[in-house]
Steps between C-alpha positions, in 0.01 A plus 500: 500500500169668588260634241253782555151391393269795437237289320288205597735234364877519534715336235863408565717575195278318248466196723196372690313747715627510855256706706140613485440832674161546665383856457178696539350811347335714767303824487563775751374853459390458139844376395610146426821349632672173406645354820686186602611366838800684641451802273468857633229716341437874535127562553333839545465584867164675459339170399628308802379768738700516817778248460550447871448126492788275396311246289266576211280276286404578142163343421462616140704236316429511125722210394731236645768366267731203519450131417122530496397864435171620646318792342191656658226691323536789739723336759611149594271353766672419828837637393703744706849645516660572836771757549704673765547876510868583468495880500350823374650775288427749226579472131688744281364850460292558189470851360149605401503799265177662382502762228191684377532628147444869433453573874863552607440279798714207598496272798779273614450249779651175617368167623657209690297181526516313829545124478532198726752223433339157549695172500289212369501205741260251338265450208198287590267376234 
């Protein structure tokens, strides 16, 4: 029976812990993402620039968790996260509605954010 372990330590039905998941917290485009090996993350495409290359390396690693967690003051020295670009798409449409009081003017617009799906290959620390 397999258990899904979202946290750092996985406990098996009140017994001894069975698995320690190595994860990292990375920063990309002003946002922070918690990633682990094998996970797919949606990152904003504008930050990555042209996503023509297949492999991508995130250099801004804020924390590495697991058996021995490493926390950096601004970022962990020498740490990196490597990923592979899986695909590109757009998110759901958001409706932006602006209303100016006492002016009888309204404005309705929409926005769809472009994102790139990245599969995390390795966490190096």
